[in-house]
N, C-alpha and C positions, 0 to 999 in steps of 0.2 A: 390982465387976462393972458398976456403973452407968457408970463411966468407960469401960470396955471397950465397953459397949453404945453409948455416945455416939460412941466412935471408929468403931464399925461404921457408925453412921448417917452420920457425916461421910464415911467412905470411900465409902459407897453414893451419897451425894450427889455427891461429886466424880466418881465413875465415871459417874453419870447425866448430869452436866454435860458430861463428856467425850463421851459418846454424842450429847448434844444439839448440842454444837459441831460434831461430825463431820457430823451430819445437816444442820445449818444450812449448813455449808461446802459439802457436796455439793449441797444444794438451790440455794444461791446460784450455784454453778458451772454446774449444769444450766440454771437459769433464765436466767443471763447468756448461756450458749451458745445457748439457744433464742431469746432476744431478739435477740442479735447476728445470728444466722442470719436471723431475720425482718427485721431492719433492712437487712441486705445484700440480701435478696430484694426488699423494697419499694423500695430505692434502685435496684436493677438494673431492676426493672419500670418505675420512673419514667423512667430513662434510655431504656429501650426505647420507652416512650410518647412521650417527647420526640423521639426519632429518627423515630417514625411521624408525629408532627405536622409535623416539619421536611420529611419526604418529601412529605407531602400538600400542604403549602404550596408546595413546589417544583413539584409536579405541577399545582397550580392555576395557578401563574404560567405554566407552559408552555401550559396550556389557554387562559389569557387572551391570551397572545401569538398563539396560533393563531386565536382569535376575532378579534383585532385585524387579522390578515392577511386573513381572510375578509371582514371588514367593509370593509376597504380595497378588496378586489376588487369588492365590491358597489357601492361608491362609483364605481369606475372603470366598471363596467358601466352604471350609471345615467347617467353622463356621456356614455359612448359612445352609449347609446340616445337621449339628448337631442340630441346632435349629429347622429346618423343621421336622427332625425325631422325636424329643421330642414332638413337637406340634401335629404331626400326631398320635403318640402313645397316647397322652393325649386325643385327639379328639376321637380316636377309643375306648378308655376305657369309656369315657363319653357316647358315642353312645351305646355301649354294655349295660351299666347300664340302660340308657333310654329305649333302645329297649326291654330289659327284663321286665322293669317295665310297659311299655306300653302293652307288651304281657300279662303280668299277670293281668293288669287292664281290658284289653279287654276280657280275659277269664272269669274274675270274673263277669263282667257286663253281658256277654253272659250266664253265669250260672244262674244269677238272672232272665234274660229274659226267659230262658228255664223253670225255676221253676214256674215263674208266669204264663207263657203261658200254661203250663200243668195244673196248678191249675185252671185257669179260664176256660180252656177247659172242665175239669171235672165238674166244677161248672155249666157251661152252660148246660152240658148234664143232670145233676141232675134236673135243673130247667125245662128243656124241658120235661123230663119225668113227672114232677109234673103237668105240664100244660096240659098234655094229658087227655082226659075224662076218668073217671074211667070205668073199665069193670064191667058191671052188670051181675051177674050170676043168672040165673033163680032159684027162690026159696030161694035166699039169700037176706039179707038186703043190700041196696046200701052202698057203702063206704062213709065215712065222706067227707064233702066238703074240698077243698084244703085250706091251710093256706093263710092268707091275706098279708104276708110280701114279696111275690114274686116281686111285682112292685117296692117297695122301694129298694130292694137289686139290682134290675136290674140297677138302676142309679149308685149305688156303683160299680157295675161291669164295667160300661162304664168308670168311673173315673179310676179304676185300669187298664183298658185296655190302657188308655192314658199314664199311668205310664210306661207300657211296651214299648209304642212307644217312649217315651222320653229316656228310657234306650237304646233302639235300636239306636236312634240318637247319644247318647253319645258314644256308641260303635263304630259307624261309624266315629265319630270325632277322637276317639282314634286310630282306624285303619288307618285313613287318615294321622294323625300326624306321626304314626309309619312308614307308607309308604314314607311320605315326608322325614323323618329323614333317612330312608334307602337309598333313592335316593341321599340325600345330602352326606351321608357317602360314597356311591359308587363314586360320582363325586369328593369328596375330596381325596379319595384314588387314583383315576385315575390322578388327578392333581398332587398329590405328586409323583407318579411314573414317570410321564412325567417330572416334574421339576427335580427330582433326576437324571434321565437319561441325560437330557440336561446339568445339572451342571457337572455331571461326564464326559460327553463328552468334555465340555469346559475345565475342569481340565486336561483331558488327552491331549488335544491340547496344553495347556500351558506347560505341562510337556515335550511334544515333542519339543516345541519351545525352552525351556530351554536346552534340550539335544543338539539341533542343535546349539544354541548360545555357549554352552560350547565347542562344537567341533570347532567352529570358533575361539574361544579364544585359544584353544590348538594349532590350526594351526598358529595363529598369534604369539603365544609364541615361536613356532618352528622357525618362520621367524625371530623373534628377536634374538634368539640364533644364527642362521646362520649369521645374519647381524653383531652381536657383534663379532663373530669369524672372519668375513671378515674384520671388522674394526680393530681388533687386528692384523690381518695379514698386513693390510695397514700401521698400526702404526709401526710394526716391520720393514717393508721396508723403511718407512720414516726415522726411526732412523738409519738404515744402511746408507742411502744416506746422512743424515746430518752428521754422523760420518765421512763418506768418505770426504765430503766437508771440515769438520773441520781439518781432518788429512792432507789433501792435500793443505790446505790454505797457510801454511808458505812457502812451496816450490813454489807453483804457484804464490803467491803474489810477491815473490822475482823476478821471471822471468817476470811477467806481468807488475809490477810496474817499475822495473829497466831496462826493455828491451831497451828502447830508450837511457837511459844513457849509458848502457853497449855497445849498438850499436855505439854510438857516440865516446865513449872512444876507442873502438876497431878500429873504422875507423881511428881515429887520430893515433893510434899505427901502423896500417897498412900503413898509409900514410908516417909516419916517417921511417918505415922499407924500404918502396919502395924508399924514397929519399936516404937513406943510401946505398941501393943497387945500385942506379944510380950513386952515387958519387964513390962508390967502383968500379963500372963498367966503370968509366972514363967518364960518361956523364956530360955534362955541365949543371948543375942544377942551375937555377936562374941567369944565365948569359951566355956569349958567350966566346968561346975559342979564 
């Protein structure tokens, strides 16, 4: 009976081992499936984060190119403003010189007109007086007759009067040119002020755009930093899972690969023990009594 009891213990042990092997096999398969699924998940998430980082870097490059274009536009505006300022200053200096010269010429011609006008006025007065009949005083001899050069000189006076008219026309032309130049100077100054204001406004807008674009770049750089941190985290989790799979592989492989062989061998052993038990228990095994 002791032997039969021992056989029962051995059979129970083998059956328990069979249950343990099955449980270990199923646990290994489930754990390996879970870990493999996690590894795939972490790897996919790392790829997605890498794609995100690449996309952000590409967007930053585009923004940097846009900033470079706007910066180049600002350089051109500054150069145009510098040239416009120099040209305006040169034009203003030239106008001031011309305006002063025109003013001096006009004053000089006017002075000549005034002198000639006064001269001819005085001369005409003298001639008028000479043409008046002499006053005869009773008891006195009559005055001598007037000189005979009055008529010829009158012609000369008309010629000189024409000179005054010509000088007056010259002064008018000078004054007109001076006024035209003044108008042109005023218009040029107005155009320059308008151009300067518009250019500075455009430059200010470009500078604002650059500031905004730099802000976008800064935000994307922060996103890249966050994505890189997340990717490093996923990489760490993947490494943990892969190490776990590697560490568990020998034991799990043993049970998953050898399970069927161990199960068959154990079943043969159990069958043998059960036959031995039957024989020892007096059972007719494989024949009749």
